[in-house]
Structure formats: C-alpha cells, structure tokens
All heavy atoms as a GROMACS GRO file, in nm:
protein
  601
    1MET      N    1   0.084  -0.118   0.000
    1MET     CA    2   0.000   0.000   0.000
    1MET      C    3   0.088   0.125   0.000
    1MET      O    4   0.182   0.134   0.078
    1MET     CB    5  -0.090  -0.001   0.122
    1MET     CG    6  -0.186   0.114   0.128
    1MET     SD    7  -0.308   0.086   0.258
    1MET     CE    8  -0.302   0.243   0.336
    2THR      N    9   0.059   0.218  -0.086
    2THR     CA   10   0.134   0.343  -0.093
    2THR      C   11   0.087   0.436   0.018
    2THR      O   12  -0.032   0.462   0.030
    2THR     CB   13   0.113   0.412  -0.229
    2THR    OG1   14   0.147   0.320  -0.332
    2THR    CG2   15   0.196   0.537  -0.240
    3PRO      N   16   0.178   0.487   0.100
    3PRO     CA   17   0.137   0.577   0.209
    3PRO      C   18   0.094   0.713   0.154
    3PRO      O   19   0.138   0.756   0.048
    3PRO     CB   20   0.262   0.590   0.295
    3PRO     CG   21   0.374   0.557   0.204
    3PRO     CD   22   0.320   0.461   0.101
    4ARG      N   23   0.006   0.777   0.227
    4ARG     CA   24  -0.035   0.913   0.192
    4ARG      C   25   0.068   1.011   0.246
    4ARG      O   26   0.129   0.988   0.350
    4ARG     CB   27  -0.171   0.944   0.252
    4ARG     CG   28  -0.281   0.862   0.191
    4ARG     CD   29  -0.418   0.899   0.236
    4ARG     NE   30  -0.420   0.979   0.356
    4ARG     CZ   31  -0.530   1.021   0.416
    4ARG    NH1   32  -0.645   0.988   0.368
    4ARG    NH2   33  -0.525   1.092   0.525
    5PRO      N   34   0.088   1.123   0.176
    5PRO     CA   35   0.183   1.223   0.226
    5PRO      C   36   0.133   1.288   0.355
    5PRO      O   37   0.012   1.304   0.374
    5PRO     CB   38   0.191   1.325   0.113
    5PRO     CG   39   0.068   1.305   0.032
    5PRO     CD   40   0.026   1.162   0.051
    6ILE      N   41   0.226   1.325   0.443
    6ILE     CA   42   0.189   1.396   0.566
    6ILE      C   43   0.242   1.540   0.566
    6ILE      O   44   0.195   1.623   0.641
    6ILE     CB   45   0.238   1.322   0.692
    6ILE    CG1   46   0.389   1.303   0.688
    6ILE    CG2   47   0.166   1.188   0.706
    6ILE    CD1   48   0.449   1.248   0.816
    7ARG      N   49   0.341   1.566   0.481
    7ARG     CA   50   0.392   1.702   0.459
    7ARG      C   51   0.426   1.714   0.311
    7ARG      O   52   0.459   1.615   0.246
    7ARG     CB   53   0.517   1.731   0.542
    7ARG     CG   54   0.494   1.733   0.690
    7ARG     CD   55   0.611   1.788   0.766
    7ARG     NE   56   0.731   1.707   0.746
    7ARG     CZ   57   0.853   1.745   0.782
    7ARG    NH1   58   0.872   1.862   0.836
    7ARG    NH2   59   0.956   1.667   0.761
    8LYS      N   60   0.420   1.836   0.262
    8LYS     CA   61   0.442   1.856   0.119
    8LYS      C   62   0.508   1.991   0.096
    8LYS      O   63   0.475   2.089   0.160
    8LYS     CB   64   0.308   1.851   0.047
    8LYS     CG   65   0.312   1.876  -0.100
    8LYS     CD   66   0.169   1.868  -0.154
    8LYS     CE   67   0.161   1.896  -0.300
    8LYS     NZ   68   0.021   1.886  -0.348
    9ILE      N   69   0.603   1.993   0.003
    9ILE     CA   70   0.663   2.117  -0.046
    9ILE      C   71   0.634   2.121  -0.196
    9ILE      O   72   0.652   2.023  -0.266
    9ILE     CB   73   0.816   2.120  -0.026
    9ILE    CG1   74   0.852   2.109   0.122
    9ILE    CG2   75   0.875   2.247  -0.086
    9ILE    CD1   76   0.999   2.089   0.147
   10GLN      N   77   0.587   2.235  -0.241
   10GLN     CA   78   0.558   2.249  -0.384
   10GLN      C   79   0.629   2.372  -0.437
   10GLN      O   80   0.608   2.483  -0.388
   10GLN     CB   81   0.407   2.261  -0.405
   10GLN     CG   82   0.365   2.257  -0.549
   10GLN     CD   83   0.219   2.222  -0.563
   10GLN    OE1   84   0.169   2.130  -0.497
   10GLN    NE2   85   0.151   2.294  -0.647
   11ALA      N   86   0.716   2.352  -0.535
   11ALA     CA   87   0.791   2.462  -0.598
   11ALA      C   88   0.724   2.498  -0.730
   11ALA      O   89   0.691   2.410  -0.809
   11ALA     CB   90   0.935   2.420  -0.621
   12TYR      N   91   0.705   2.626  -0.751
   12TYR     CA   92   0.641   2.676  -0.872
   12TYR      C   93   0.744   2.737  -0.966
   12TYR      O   94   0.849   2.783  -0.923
   12TYR     CB   95   0.535   2.781  -0.836
   12TYR     CG   96   0.418   2.724  -0.759
   12TYR    CD1   97   0.424   2.711  -0.621
   12TYR    CD2   98   0.304   2.683  -0.824
   12TYR    CE1   99   0.318   2.659  -0.550
   12TYR    CE2  100   0.197   2.630  -0.755
   12TYR     CZ  101   0.204   2.618  -0.617
   12TYR     OH  102   0.099   2.566  -0.547
   13ARG      N  103   0.710   2.741  -1.093
   13ARG     CA  104   0.801   2.798  -1.193
   13ARG      C  105   0.829   2.946  -1.169
   13ARG      O  106   0.932   2.997  -1.209
   13ARG     CB  107   0.744   2.776  -1.333
   13ARG     CG  108   0.749   2.631  -1.375
   13ARG     CD  109   0.707   2.611  -1.520
   13ARG     NE  110   0.723   2.473  -1.557
   13ARG     CZ  111   0.624   2.386  -1.567
   13ARG    NH1  112   0.500   2.423  -1.544
   13ARG    NH2  113   0.649   2.261  -1.601
   14ASP      N  114   0.738   3.016  -1.102
   14ASP     CA  115   0.758   3.158  -1.074
   14ASP      C  116   0.848   3.183  -0.953
   14ASP      O  117   0.869   3.297  -0.913
   14ASP     CB  118   0.625   3.231  -1.058
   14ASP     CG  119   0.545   3.185  -0.937
   14ASP    OD1  120   0.595   3.105  -0.855
   14ASP    OD2  121   0.429   3.230  -0.923
   15GLY      N  122   0.900   3.076  -0.894
   15GLY     CA  123   0.994   3.089  -0.782
   15GLY      C  124   0.932   3.070  -0.644
   15GLY      O  125   1.005   3.056  -0.546
   16ARG      N  126   0.801   3.069  -0.635
   16ARG     CA  127   0.738   3.046  -0.504
   16ARG      C  128   0.762   2.902  -0.460
   16ARG      O  129   0.761   2.810  -0.542
   16ARG     CB  130   0.586   3.068  -0.510
   16ARG     CG  131   0.546   3.210  -0.534
   16ARG     CD  132   0.395   3.224  -0.549
   16ARG     NE  133   0.350   3.142  -0.662
   16ARG     CZ  134   0.239   3.069  -0.662
   16ARG    NH1  135   0.159   3.067  -0.557
   16ARG    NH2  136   0.205   2.998  -0.768
   17VAL      N  137   0.783   2.883  -0.331
   17VAL     CA  138   0.793   2.749  -0.272
   17VAL      C  139   0.700   2.747  -0.153
   17VAL      O  140   0.720   2.820  -0.056
   17VAL     CB  141   0.939   2.715  -0.230
   17VAL    CG1  142   0.944   2.575  -0.170
   17VAL    CG2  143   1.034   2.728  -0.347
   18LEU      N  144   0.595   2.664  -0.162
   18LEU     CA  145   0.495   2.658  -0.057
   18LEU      C  146   0.499   2.523   0.012
   18LEU      O  147   0.545   2.424  -0.044
   18LEU     CB  148   0.355   2.680  -0.117
   18LEU     CG  149   0.333   2.812  -0.187
   18LEU    CD1  150   0.191   2.819  -0.244
   18LEU    CD2  151   0.358   2.929  -0.095
   19LYS      N  152   0.449   2.521   0.135
   19LYS     CA  153   0.444   2.396   0.211
   19LYS      C  154   0.306   2.379   0.271
   19LYS      O  155   0.229   2.474   0.285
   19LYS     CB  156   0.550   2.395   0.320
   19LYS     CG  157   0.535   2.503   0.427
   19LYS     CD  158   0.651   2.496   0.524
   19LYS     CE  159   0.647   2.611   0.624
   19LYS     NZ  160   0.763   2.605   0.715
   20ASP      N  161   0.275   2.254   0.304
   20ASP     CA  162   0.147   2.219   0.362
   20ASP      C  163   0.166   2.096   0.450
   20ASP      O  164   0.253   2.014   0.422
   20ASP     CB  165   0.046   2.190   0.251
   20ASP     CG  166  -0.098   2.184   0.301
   20ASP    OD1  167  -0.130   2.254   0.399
   20ASP    OD2  168  -0.178   2.109   0.241
   21ASP      N  169   0.088   2.088   0.555
   21ASP     CA  170   0.084   1.968   0.637
   21ASP      C  171  -0.059   1.948   0.685
   21ASP      O  172  -0.148   2.025   0.649
   21ASP     CB  173   0.185   1.973   0.752
   21ASP     CG  174   0.158   2.081   0.855
   21ASP    OD1  175   0.045   2.137   0.859
   21ASP    OD2  176   0.248   2.111   0.935
   22LYS      N  177  -0.081   1.847   0.765
   22LYS     CA  178  -0.218   1.816   0.806
   22LYS      C  179  -0.280   1.923   0.896
   22LYS      O  180  -0.400   1.924   0.917
   22LYS     CB  181  -0.225   1.678   0.872
   22LYS     CG  182  -0.152   1.668   1.003
   22LYS     CD  183  -0.162   1.526   1.057
   22LYS     CE  184  -0.091   1.515   1.190
   22LYS     NZ  185  -0.103   1.381   1.246
   23PHE      N  186  -0.201   2.015   0.948
   23PHE     CA  187  -0.251   2.120   1.034
   23PHE      C  188  -0.272   2.253   0.961
   23PHE      O  189  -0.329   2.346   1.016
   23PHE     CB  190  -0.155   2.143   1.152
   23PHE     CG  191  -0.133   2.019   1.233
   23PHE    CD1  192  -0.012   1.954   1.229
   23PHE    CD2  193  -0.234   1.966   1.312
   23PHE    CE1  194   0.011   1.839   1.303
   23PHE    CE2  195  -0.213   1.850   1.386
   23PHE     CZ  196  -0.090   1.787   1.382
   24HIS      N  197  -0.221   2.267   0.840
   24HIS     CA  198  -0.225   2.392   0.764
   24HIS      C  199  -0.276   2.367   0.623
   24HIS      O  200  -0.200   2.369   0.528
   24HIS     CB  201  -0.085   2.455   0.757
   24HIS     CG  202  -0.027   2.486   0.890
   24HIS    ND1  203   0.052   2.396   0.959
   24HIS    CD2  204  -0.038   2.595   0.968
   24HIS    CE1  205   0.088   2.451   1.074
   24HIS    NE2  206   0.034   2.571   1.082
   25GLU      N  207  -0.403   2.342   0.611
   25GLU     CA  208  -0.462   2.315   0.480
   25GLU      C  209  -0.490   2.448   0.409
   25GLU      O  210  -0.533   2.544   0.470
   25GLU     CB  211  -0.593   2.239   0.499
   25GLU     CG  212  -0.656   2.198   0.368
   25GLU     CD  213  -0.782   2.118   0.388
   25GLU    OE1  214  -0.837   2.116   0.499
   25GLU    OE2  215  -0.826   2.056   0.292
   26SER      N  216  -0.461   2.451   0.280
   26SER     CA  217  -0.489   2.572   0.203
   26SER      C  218  -0.555   2.533   0.072
   26SER      O  219  -0.553   2.418   0.031
   26SER     CB  220  -0.360   2.650   0.176
   26SER     OG  221  -0.283   2.586   0.077
   27ALA      N  222  -0.613   2.632   0.005
   27ALA     CA  223  -0.678   2.608  -0.124
   27ALA      C  224  -0.576   2.592  -0.235
   27ALA      O  225  -0.604   2.533  -0.338
   27ALA     CB  226  -0.774   2.723  -0.156
   28GLU      N  227  -0.456   2.646  -0.217
   28GLU     CA  228  -0.355   2.646  -0.323
   28GLU      C  229  -0.272   2.518  -0.326
   28GLU      O  230  -0.237   2.468  -0.432
   28GLU     CB  231  -0.264   2.767  -0.306
   28GLU     CG  232  -0.169   2.787  -0.420
   28GLU     CD  233  -0.102   2.922  -0.414
   28GLU    OE1  234  -0.106   2.990  -0.309
   28GLU    OE2  235  -0.043   2.961  -0.515
   29ILE      N  236  -0.238   2.471  -0.212
   29ILE     CA  237  -0.156   2.349  -0.202
   29ILE      C  238  -0.217   2.265  -0.090
   29ILE      O  239  -0.252   2.316   0.015
   29ILE     CB  240  -0.008   2.381  -0.174
   29ILE    CG1  241   0.075   2.255  -0.153
   29ILE    CG2  242   0.010   2.476  -0.061
   29ILE    CD1  243   0.224   2.279  -0.132
   30GLY      N  244  -0.234   2.139  -0.114
   30GLY     CA  245  -0.294   2.054  -0.012
   30GLY      C  246  -0.241   1.912  -0.023
   30GLY      O  247  -0.184   1.873  -0.125
   31LEU      N  248  -0.260   1.840   0.083
   31LEU     CA  249  -0.220   1.700   0.084
   31LEU      C  250  -0.326   1.617   0.012
   31LEU      O  251  -0.445   1.646   0.020
   31LEU     CB  252  -0.204   1.650   0.228
   31LEU     CG  253  -0.099   1.722   0.312
   31LEU    CD1  254  -0.099   1.664   0.453
   31LEU    CD2  255   0.038   1.710   0.249
   32SER      N  256  -0.282   1.516  -0.055
   32SER     CA  257  -0.374   1.427  -0.125
   32SER      C  258  -0.450   1.342  -0.024
   32SER      O  259  -0.393   1.297   0.075
   32SER     CB  260  -0.295   1.337  -0.220
   32SER     OG  261  -0.380   1.245  -0.282
   33GLU      N  262  -0.577   1.322  -0.051
   33GLU     CA  263  -0.658   1.235   0.036
   33GLU      C  264  -0.644   1.089  -0.003
   33GLU      O  265  -0.692   1.002   0.067
   33GLU     CB  266  -0.804   1.279   0.030
   33GLU     CG  267  -0.823   1.416   0.091
   33GLU     CD  268  -0.969   1.458   0.098
   33GLU    OE1  269  -1.057   1.370   0.082
   33GLU    OE2  270  -0.994   1.575   0.119
   34VAL      N  271  -0.579   1.064  -0.115
   34VAL     CA  272  -0.555   0.928  -0.161
   34VAL      C  273  -0.406   0.914  -0.190
   34VAL      O  274  -0.337   1.013  -0.214
   34VAL     CB  275  -0.636   0.894  -0.288
   34VAL    CG1  276  -0.784   0.898  -0.259
   34VAL    CG2  277  -0.601   0.986  -0.402
   35PRO      N  278  -0.353   0.793  -0.187
   35PRO     CA  279  -0.211   0.776  -0.223
   35PRO      C  280  -0.184   0.833  -0.362
   35PRO      O  281  -0.265   0.820  -0.454
   35PRO     CB  282  -0.192   0.625  -0.220
   35PRO     CG  283  -0.298   0.575  -0.128
   35PRO     CD  284  -0.415   0.666  -0.150
   36VAL      N  285  -0.070   0.901  -0.377
   36VAL     CA  286  -0.039   0.968  -0.504
   36VAL      C  287   0.038   0.879  -0.601
   36VAL      O  288   0.058   0.917  -0.715
   36VAL     CB  289   0.040   1.099  -0.480
   36VAL    CG1  290  -0.044   1.198  -0.406
   36VAL    CG2  291   0.170   1.072  -0.407
   37GLY      N  292   0.080   0.764  -0.559
   37GLY     CA  293   0.157   0.676  -0.646
   37GLY      C  294   0.305   0.703  -0.634
   37GLY      O  295   0.351   0.783  -0.553
   38SER      N  296   0.380   0.637  -0.719
   38SER     CA  297   0.526   0.650  -0.715
   38SER      C  298   0.571   0.780  -0.777
   38SER      O  299   0.494   0.847  -0.848
   38SER     CB  300   0.590   0.533  -0.790
   38SER     OG  301   0.567   0.550  -0.930
   39ILE      N  302   0.695   0.815  -0.756
   39ILE     CA  303   0.750   0.935  -0.817
   39ILE      C  304   0.748   0.924  -0.969
   39ILE      O  305   0.726   1.022  -1.039
   39ILE     CB  306   0.891   0.965  -0.762
   39ILE    CG1  307   0.930   1.107  -0.800
   39ILE    CG2  308   0.992   0.863  -0.810
   39ILE    CD1  309   1.042   1.163  -0.719
   40ASP      N  310   0.765   0.804  -1.021
   40ASP     CA  311   0.756   0.784  -1.166
   40ASP      C  312   0.614   0.811  -1.217
   40ASP      O  313   0.597   0.868  -1.325
   40ASP     CB  314   0.799   0.643  -1.204
   40ASP     CG  315   0.948   0.620  -1.182
   40ASP    OD1  316   1.025   0.718  -1.189
   40ASP    OD2  317   0.986   0.505  -1.156
   41ASP      N  318   0.513   0.773  -1.138
   41ASP     CA  319   0.374   0.801  -1.176
   41ASP      C  320   0.350   0.952  -1.185
   41ASP      O  321   0.288   1.002  -1.278
   41ASP     CB  322   0.275   0.742  -1.075
   41ASP     CG  323   0.274   0.591  -1.073
   41ASP    OD1  324   0.313   0.529  -1.175
   41ASP    OD2  325   0.235   0.534  -0.969
   42VAL      N  326   0.401   1.025  -1.086
   42VAL     CA  327   0.384   1.171  -1.085
   42VAL      C  328   0.461   1.234  -1.200
   42VAL      O  329   0.408   1.317  -1.274
   42VAL     CB  330   0.430   1.230  -0.950
   42VAL    CG1  331   0.425   1.382  -0.953
   42VAL    CG2  332   0.344   1.176  -0.836
   43ALA      N  333   0.584   1.195  -1.219
   43ALA     CA  334   0.669   1.253  -1.324
   43ALA      C  335   0.616   1.224  -1.464
   43ALA      O  336   0.645   1.299  -1.558
   43ALA     CB  337   0.812   1.203  -1.310
   44SER      N  338   0.538   1.118  -1.480
   44SER     CA  339   0.486   1.084  -1.613
   44SER      C  340   0.371   1.174  -1.655
   44SER      O  341   0.332   1.172  -1.771
   44SER     CB  342   0.442   0.937  -1.616
   44SER     OG  343   0.325   0.919  -1.537
   45GLN      N  344   0.318   1.253  -1.564
   45GLN     CA  345   0.209   1.346  -1.597
   45GLN      C  346   0.269   1.474  -1.654
   45GLN      O  347   0.359   1.532  -1.593
   45GLN     CB  348   0.126   1.375  -1.473
   45GLN     CG  349   0.063   1.249  -1.414
   45GLN     CD  350  -0.010   1.277  -1.287
   45GLN    OE1  351  -0.090   1.370  -1.279
   45GLN    NE2  352   0.017   1.198  -1.185
   46PRO      N  353   0.220   1.519  -1.769
   46PRO     CA  354   0.284   1.632  -1.837
   46PRO      C  355   0.284   1.763  -1.759
   46PRO      O  356   0.372   1.846  -1.779
   46PRO     CB  357   0.204   1.646  -1.967
   46PRO     CG  358   0.078   1.572  -1.946
   46PRO     CD  359   0.106   1.468  -1.842
   47GLU      N  360   0.192   1.782  -1.667
   47GLU     CA  361   0.186   1.908  -1.592
   47GLU      C  362   0.281   1.912  -1.473
   47GLU      O  363   0.294   2.015  -1.407
   47GLU     CB  364   0.043   1.939  -1.548
   47GLU     CG  365  -0.013   1.843  -1.445
   47GLU     CD  366  -0.087   1.723  -1.505
   47GLU    OE1  367  -0.058   1.680  -1.617
   47GLU    OE2  368  -0.174   1.671  -1.434
   48PHE      N  369   0.349   1.801  -1.444
   48PHE     CA  370   0.438   1.793  -1.328
   48PHE      C  371   0.579   1.754  -1.369
   48PHE      O  372   0.600   1.690  -1.471
   48PHE     CB  373   0.388   1.689  -1.227
   48PHE     CG  374   0.254   1.719  -1.170
   48PHE    CD1  375   0.147   1.634  -1.195
   48PHE    CD2  376   0.232   1.830  -1.093
   48PHE    CE1  377   0.021   1.659  -1.143
   48PHE    CE2  378   0.107   1.857  -1.040
   48PHE     CZ  379   0.001   1.772  -1.066
   49SER      N  380   0.672   1.793  -1.285
   49SER     CA  381   0.805   1.734  -1.289
   49SER      C  382   0.832   1.687  -1.146
   49SER      O  383   0.785   1.748  -1.051
   49SER     CB  384   0.911   1.833  -1.336
   49SER     OG  385   0.920   1.942  -1.248
   50ALA      N  386   0.902   1.579  -1.132
   50ALA     CA  387   0.926   1.524  -0.998
   50ALA      C  388   1.062   1.459  -0.994
   50ALA      O  389   1.110   1.404  -1.092
   50ALA     CB  390   0.818   1.421  -0.965
   51SER      N  391   1.125   1.468  -0.878
   51SER     CA  392   1.253   1.402  -0.857
   51SER      C  393   1.266   1.369  -0.709
   51SER      O  394   1.203   1.431  -0.624
   51SER     CB  395   1.369   1.491  -0.903
   51SER     OG  396   1.369   1.613  -0.831
   52SER      N  397   1.348   1.272  -0.679
   52SER     CA  398   1.373   1.232  -0.540
   52SER      C  399   1.474   1.328  -0.477
   52SER      O  400   1.564   1.377  -0.544
   52SER     CB  401   1.430   1.091  -0.535
   52SER     OG  402   1.335   0.999  -0.580
   53ILE      N  403   1.454   1.352  -0.349
   53ILE     CA  404   1.551   1.430  -0.271
   53ILE      C  405   1.577   1.355  -0.140
   53ILE      O  406   1.496   1.273  -0.098
   53ILE     CB  407   1.502   1.574  -0.244
   53ILE    CG1  408   1.373   1.575  -0.162
   53ILE    CG2  409   1.488   1.652  -0.374
   53ILE    CD1  410   1.329   1.714  -0.118
   54SER      N  411   1.686   1.389  -0.076
   54SER     CA  412   1.720   1.325   0.051
   54SER      C  413   1.635   1.385   0.163
   54SER      O  414   1.580   1.495   0.150
   54SER     CB  415   1.867   1.346   0.082
   54SER     OG  416   1.890   1.482   0.115
   55PRO      N  417   1.625   1.315   0.276
   55PRO     CA  418   1.554   1.372   0.391
   55PRO      C  419   1.613   1.506   0.434
   55PRO      O  420   1.539   1.597   0.472
   55PRO     CB  421   1.572   1.265   0.500
   55PRO     CG  422   1.588   1.138   0.424
   55PRO     CD  423   1.667   1.176   0.301
   56GLU      N  424   1.743   1.522   0.426
   56GLU     CA  425   1.806   1.648   0.464
   56GLU      C  426   1.765   1.761   0.371
   56GLU      O  427   1.739   1.873   0.415
   56GLU     CB  428   1.959   1.633   0.466
   56GLU     CG  429   2.012   1.541   0.573
   56GLU     CD  430   1.992   1.392   0.541
   56GLU    OE1  431   1.977   1.356   0.421
   56GLU    OE2  432   1.989   1.313   0.635
   57GLU      N  433   1.759   1.732   0.240
   57GLU     CA  434   1.714   1.834   0.144
   57GLU      C  435   1.570   1.874   0.171
   57GLU      O  436   1.534   1.991   0.163
   57GLU     CB  437   1.727   1.782   0.000
   57GLU     CG  438   1.869   1.771  -0.049
   57GLU     CD  439   1.875   1.707  -0.186
   57GLU    OE1  440   1.842   1.587  -0.197
   57GLU    OE2  441   1.912   1.778  -0.281
   58PHE      N  442   1.486   1.777   0.204
   58PHE     CA  443   1.347   1.807   0.235
   58PHE      C  444   1.339   1.897   0.359
   58PHE      O  445   1.265   1.995   0.360
   58PHE     CB  446   1.265   1.680   0.258
   58PHE     CG  447   1.120   1.709   0.283
   58PHE    CD1  448   1.031   1.721   0.178
   58PHE    CD2  449   1.072   1.728   0.412
   58PHE    CE1  450   0.897   1.752   0.200
   58PHE    CE2  451   0.939   1.758   0.436
   58PHE     CZ  452   0.851   1.770   0.329
   59LYS      N  453   1.415   1.866   0.462
   59LYS     CA  454   1.414   1.948   0.584
   59LYS      C  455   1.457   2.091   0.556
   59LYS      O  456   1.397   2.185   0.608
   59LYS     CB  457   1.503   1.884   0.692
   59LYS     CG  458   1.445   1.758   0.749
   59LYS     CD  459   1.542   1.692   0.846
   59LYS     CE  460   1.492   1.556   0.890
   59LYS     NZ  461   1.588   1.485   0.973
   60ARG      N  462   1.560   2.108   0.474
   60ARG     CA  463   1.603   2.245   0.437
   60ARG      C  464   1.493   2.316   0.361
   60ARG      O  465   1.463   2.432   0.386
   60ARG     CB  466   1.731   2.240   0.353
   60ARG     CG  467   1.856   2.218   0.433
   60ARG     CD  468   1.982   2.247   0.352
   60ARG     NE  469   1.993   2.165   0.232
   60ARG     CZ  470   2.049   2.044   0.227
   60ARG    NH1  471   2.099   1.990   0.337
   60ARG    NH2  472   2.056   1.976   0.114
   61GLY      N  473   1.431   2.248   0.266
   61GLY     CA  474   1.323   2.307   0.190
   61GLY      C  475   1.204   2.342   0.276
   61GLY      O  476   1.142   2.447   0.260
   62TRP      N  477   1.173   2.256   0.371
   62TRP     CA  478   1.060   2.279   0.462
   62TRP      C  479   1.083   2.405   0.545
   62TRP      O  480   0.993   2.485   0.564
   62TRP     CB  481   1.041   2.157   0.553
   62TRP     CG  482   0.922   2.169   0.643
   62TRP    CD1  483   0.921   2.206   0.774
   62TRP    CD2  484   0.785   2.146   0.608
   62TRP    NE1  485   0.794   2.206   0.824
   62TRP    CE2  486   0.708   2.170   0.723
   62TRP    CE3  487   0.722   2.107   0.491
   62TRP    CZ2  488   0.570   2.156   0.724
   62TRP    CZ3  489   0.584   2.093   0.492
   62TRP    CH2  490   0.510   2.118   0.607
   63ARG      N  491   1.204   2.421   0.594
   63ARG     CA  492   1.235   2.538   0.678
   63ARG      C  493   1.225   2.668   0.600
   63ARG      O  494   1.190   2.771   0.656
   63ARG     CB  495   1.374   2.525   0.739
   63ARG     CG  496   1.382   2.427   0.854
   63ARG     CD  497   1.513   2.439   0.931
   63ARG     NE  498   1.630   2.421   0.847
   63ARG     CZ  499   1.692   2.305   0.828
   63ARG    NH1  500   1.647   2.197   0.886
   63ARG    NH2  501   1.798   2.298   0.752
   64THR      N  502   1.255   2.667   0.471
   64THR     CA  503   1.257   2.791   0.394
   64THR      C  504   1.128   2.816   0.314
   64THR      O  505   1.106   2.927   0.269
   64THR     CB  506   1.376   2.793   0.296
   64THR    OG1  507   1.365   2.682   0.206
   64THR    CG2  508   1.508   2.785   0.372
   65ALA      N  509   1.041   2.715   0.299
   65ALA     CA  510   0.916   2.732   0.224
   65ALA      C  511   0.818   2.816   0.305
   65ALA      O  512   0.828   2.828   0.427
   65ALA     CB  513   0.855   2.595   0.193
   66SER      N  514   0.722   2.874   0.234
   66SER     CA  515   0.619   2.958   0.296
   66SER      C  516   0.487   2.883   0.305
   66SER      O  517   0.459   2.795   0.224
   66SER     CB  518   0.596   3.083   0.211
   66SER     OG  519   0.714   3.158   0.198
   67TRP      N  520   0.405   2.924   0.402
   67TRP     CA  521   0.268   2.872   0.408
   67TRP      C  522   0.186   2.950   0.306
   67TRP      O  523   0.203   3.070   0.289
   67TRP     CB  524   0.208   2.892   0.546
   67TRP     CG  525   0.279   2.818   0.654
   67TRP    CD1  526   0.359   2.872   0.751
   67TRP    CD2  527   0.279   2.677   0.680
   67TRP    NE1  528   0.408   2.773   0.833
   67TRP    CE2  529   0.359   2.652   0.791
   67TRP    CE3  530   0.216   2.569   0.617
   67TRP    CZ2  531   0.380   2.525   0.842
   67TRP    CZ3  532   0.237   2.442   0.668
   67TRP    CH2  533   0.317   2.420   0.780
   68SER      N  534   0.093   2.883   0.239
   68SER     CA  535   0.003   2.950   0.146
   68SER      C  536  -0.089   3.043   0.223
   68SER      O  537  -0.128   3.015   0.335
   68SER     CB  538  -0.080   2.848   0.068
   68SER     OG  539  -0.174   2.914  -0.011
   69THR      N  540  -0.124   3.154   0.161
   69THR     CA  541  -0.217   3.248   0.224
   69THR      C  542  -0.358   3.233   0.168
   69THR      O  543  -0.448   3.306   0.208
   69THR     CB  544  -0.170   3.393   0.203
   69THR    OG1  545  -0.160   3.418   0.062
   69THR    CG2  546  -0.037   3.418   0.270
   70LYS      N  547  -0.378   3.138   0.078
   70LYS     CA  548  -0.511   3.116   0.019
   70LYS      C  549  -0.582   3.008   0.099
   70LYS      O  550  -0.550   2.891   0.090
   70LYS     CB  551  -0.498   3.074  -0.128
   70LYS     CG  552  -0.441   3.183  -0.215
   70LYS     CD  553  -0.436   3.139  -0.358
   70LYS     CE  554  -0.378   3.249  -0.444
   70LYS     NZ  555  -0.374   3.211  -0.585
   71ASN      N  556  -0.678   3.050   0.178
   71ASN     CA  557  -0.751   2.957   0.265
   71ASN      C  558  -0.850   2.872   0.188
   71ASN      O  559  -0.899   2.912   0.082
   71ASN     CB  560  -0.826   3.033   0.375
   71ASN     CG  561  -0.731   3.099   0.473
   71ASN    OD1  562  -0.623   3.048   0.500
   71ASN    ND2  563  -0.769   3.214   0.524
   72VAL      N  564  -0.881   2.758   0.244
   72VAL     CA  565  -0.984   2.673   0.188
   72VAL      C  566  -1.117   2.744   0.208
   72VAL      O  567  -1.146   2.792   0.318
   72VAL     CB  568  -0.985   2.535   0.260
   72VAL    CG1  569  -1.103   2.451   0.214
   72VAL    CG2  570  -0.854   2.464   0.238
   73PRO      N  571  -1.201   2.754   0.104
   73PRO     CA  572  -1.331   2.820   0.120
   73PRO      C  573  -1.409   2.758   0.234
   73PRO      O  574  -1.416   2.636   0.249
   73PRO     CB  575  -1.399   2.794  -0.015
   73PRO     CG  576  -1.287   2.774  -0.111
   73PRO     CD  577  -1.178   2.705  -0.031
   74GLY      N  578  -1.466   2.843   0.318
   74GLY     CA  579  -1.544   2.795   0.431
   74GLY      C  580  -1.464   2.767   0.556
   74GLY      O  581  -1.517   2.732   0.659
   75ARG      N  582  -1.331   2.783   0.548
   75ARG     CA  583  -1.244   2.762   0.666
   75ARG      C  584  -1.162   2.887   0.689
   75ARG      O  585  -1.137   2.965   0.600
   75ARG     CB  586  -1.149   2.644   0.644
   75ARG     CG  587  -1.221   2.514   0.631
   75ARG     CD  588  -1.124   2.402   0.637
   75ARG     NE  589  -1.193   2.277   0.614
   75ARG     CZ  590  -1.136   2.162   0.607
   75ARG    NH1  591  -1.007   2.152   0.621
   75ARG    NH2  592  -1.204   2.053   0.585
   76GLN      N  593  -1.116   2.903   0.811
   76GLN     CA  594  -1.030   3.018   0.842
   76GLN      C  595  -0.886   2.983   0.826
   76GLN      O  596  -0.842   2.878   0.837
   76GLN     CB  597  -1.056   3.066   0.984
   76GLN     CG  598  -1.194   3.123   0.998
   76GLN     CD  599  -1.213   3.182   1.136
   76GLN    OE1  600  -1.122   3.191   1.217
   76GLN    NE2  601  -1.334   3.226   1.163
   0.00000   0.00000   0.00000
C-alpha cells in the first residue's frame, strides 16, 4: 500500500515554494486524500516534474518554504 503524504513542499516555476501539512490546509496546495503513487507516476504526468531528494534536502526546503495564504473556502 502506498502511504499518503503527511507534509508537502511544492515549488512553482515563478519561484514560489509553498508547504502544507495536516494542520495547515490551504486552497492552493494541499495533501492528497488518496495515495499519489510512485515518483515515476507523478513525473509521467505532463503538468508535473518530480525528482527524489534526501531527507536532509526536504528538511532544508521545509524550513525555507512559505505557508500559502489562500484559505480553503469555508475555513479560516
């Protein structure tokens, strides 16, 4: 069974890097409610690029990423 993500960093082509976790849901970036598949599955979709990073790289990215300011409709 593929585990669901618990934290996520999303980098945009315009230079923004956003993060999300189960405590900070936003309308712009969110955790998948279903398993997302392997990195190869994600990378095979034309709208995405994906690559593996080390746990240390993820931690650095997490510390420097911003929280999205676009709230989920109906939530604060």
